[in-house]
N, C-alpha and C positions, 0 to 999 in steps of 0.2 A: 503493498500500501505506501500510496505516496499522499502526501497534505501538504499543500501551497505551498508545490513541486521539492518538497523533504520529505526523505526516504522514513518509514516509521517500521522499526521491528516487530516482529509477531509480539515479543513480551511487552512490548513497551504499547500494541493495542489493547495486550489483556490488562492492562492497568487501568489505561483508558478506560474499558469497560467496568471495572470496578468500583471506579471513580464515581462516571456517571448513576450506576444503576447498583447501588451496592445492595446489603442484605441489610440493611437498618437505614433508615432515613430520619435528621433532624427537622423537626415542623415547627417554628417559631411562633410563639402565641403569647397574648398577652394573660394576665392570671383571672380575666371576666371570660375572655374566651376558651381559656383550658376548660374550665367550670363549665361552660355550655356546651362543650362536646364530650364532657367527661374525659378526658383524658388525662390520665399521670403524667406528672410533667418534672424538670427541674428546673432549680433555677439556672437561667443562661450563664453566669459566669461560672460554675460549676461543671457546665458541658466540656466535656473533652475533644476537642476536634483536631485532627490532626491537619497540617497545611492543607493537604489536599480537600480534605471538607470543606475547608475555610473557603478556601478560592473556587470549587467546585459549586458552592451555595452562595459564592458573593455574601459570606458573613458583612463583611466591613459596612456594608450599603446597607443591612438589616435596621428596620427602625427601634431604636433605643428603648419605646415601652413594650417590645415585645420582648421580656425579659425572661420568659419559661420558655422550654424545649422539651417536646415532646419526642419520642423516638418511638418511630411505628417501621416491624419488619413488612415484609409484602405482604407477607399472608394476613398480617393485621389491618393493611393498609385496604386488602380485599376483603375484610370482613366487616369496614365500615358502610359497603355501599353506596351507591353512584352519588346521592344526593348529599352524603357527609361529606364524600370524598372534591364534590364540587366545591363547597363551603371551605373545606381546611385548603384547597388551591387557592379560591378567590381571596384566603388571606394571605396565604404566603406571597400573594403577587401584590397582596396591597403593602405588605412588610417588607418588600424588596427582597425575598429572597432569590437566588438564584438557581440555576438549575430545572427550569419550569416551564419547558417547550411547550409552542404553541402548535397544534394542527396544520394552521395554515403554510408554517413553514415546513409541511414534512409531507403534505397530502400526494403529492406525485411519488415519492418512495414508500408510502406508510398511508396508503387510502381508507383502511377500514378503522381508522382512530376513532372512538366514542364521545372524544371533548374537547372542547378550544383547548383545555391545557390539561396537561398531563404528566405521568411521570413517565420517565425511563426504567424499562425492565427489559434484561438480557436479549431477549428473541428480537428485541425493536430494534438492537443498535448493530445492522448489518454496515457492513464495509462501506456503502455508499452514504449509509445514516452518519455514522462515524464520522469520516472525510467530512459534512457539513456541515456537523455540529461544531468541531475543531476550527473549521476553513471562517468560519461563518466573521466578519467583520476584519478580518486580517489580510494584509496582501502577500502574496505571493514570495517568495523567495528566488531572489534573480540571479543566483550563484551562478548559472551556467552562461549567463551572459557575460561575465566577467573574461576578460583576455587576460592570456597567459602572462603577459609583458603586466599587466597591474600588477598580478598574484606576484609575480618577482622583486618588481620593487617595492609591494607592501611589506613583503617576507623580512624586509632589514629591521623596520620596527615592530612590525608586527608576526612576527614569528609562528604564532598559531592560529591564526586566523581563518587560511583556508581549510582547516582540519574542521572549525568548529562555524563555520556557516555552514547552514544548510542542516541544521540539529535539532532535536528535542532534548530538552533536558527529561531525565528519569523520574524527575518530583518536583512539586511546588518549591517555592523558595531562591531559585538559581535567577539571579537580576540582571538588570542591566548594569551595575558597576561591575560584577563579578564577570560577565561578559568580556568587556573593554578590557579588564587587566587579565585575563585568561589569554583573550588575543594577542596581548600583548606580552605575553610570556611568561606570566605568576600561576604558576601551577596549582590546579584546584579550584584557583577561583571562581571559574566558570559553573562550577556545581556548588557553590554556597550561596547562602542568603547575606550578600556583602552589605553590610552596614556602611554609612558617611564617613563614618571615622577614620576608617583602613582606605578607603576610597580617597580621602583630601588627602592623607597620608601618601599614598600614591601619585598623586598629584605633584605632591611637593616635591617628592622624590624625582618622578620621573618626566616632568614634564615643565612646560614655561608657558608664561601668558602667550595668547597669540597662533594664529596657525592660518593655511588657506583651505579651501573646500575644496581644492581640486588635487592635494597633494595627499600623498598617506601621512597617516599617523598624527592627524589632526585630530583632537577629540572635540568635540559637539556637546555644551553641557548647559542644560537648562534650568536656571537658578528661579525659585521662588522669592518674592518681595524680602522675604526677611533672610536670604543670601545663602539658603541651603539647596546644595543642589538636588534637583526632582528626577532628573533622567539624565542619561550619557550613552552618546553612540561614538564611531571612530571612521574619518575618513579612509579610504583604501588607496583611492586616485582613480584618475579615469571618468570621474562623475557618481563616484559610486562609495556606499557606506556599510559599515553593518552594526545591527543592534540586535539586542534581545529586548522587546515592546515594555516586559514586566515582568512580576517573578511569577506568574501562573503557570502552572503544568503545560498550558494549551498554547503559550506563546515560544514559537521558536525561536533561537537564532538567525538571524537570516541578513540577505546582502539587498538593498533597494536602493534606486537612485538616492543620490544627497539629496536632491528638490523634493522625491518623494518621502524621504524619510525625515525630511523638515517639517510640512505638510502634516505628517502625521503624528510627529511627535508636539506641532506646537498646541498650548493650553492656554488659556487666559491667564494674565497675572504672572506666567514664566519670561525671564530673559534667557535670551543664546546669549552664550560666550564661547569663546576658542581657547583649548591650549593645545601646544603642538606637544609629542614624544620626541623626547633627547637622544635616549637610546634604547636597544632591545635589552633583555638579560643575558 
């Protein structure tokens, strides 16, 4: 399977299906809603969520008042019946939980879906469906369009960028900072949930302010008004750049044109600056 022009090993596909259609799913409710549905819940603060569960369900965006969590197995979900299922799904949409697919987005691949919103179950996640789920809203990797001369020129400052470009991480947490550091030769950085402090130390040690978008090794840095770096990418030269858009498991490490990458990374309130790499490790 290839998703966004990136090959996906069989073992990673298995992980994806397990994250999208787990044996047990969290439902986020207010105390009053939990009582109305007569569901056992625990305080949201006590819910043990793996990074993959956090990202699959977009927990960072869930309303604060939904401070109770009900865990339901697939059997328990079916036992609720269609009416209670619809009501519970409506509340999850209202509270901004993720992983709540819409029938209209998959009607051509899954014509027999019974409800406007539904939960993934293992049999629904065919290869074509899985590809569409992970591809949604993400630009395809353009690694194959980069010339050999560009890769060779970039390798001086970015010795691992070709190896990392066009790959998915095997877990959530691997982020933009780690991807840039890994491309620049910091071993294992691409697999870490890299925090700002070590990334800023990397900038201090390995870069200097300034750079040109058409040259290899220019770091594109987006900072918020308080000066905190929010996103990072790096140029390859020849009009190309490399990034991992976010820390979520479904965000691949990709090559895009510099212009496309800057458009995709633009967010209100963030300002773009540049540093250039002064050496490889």
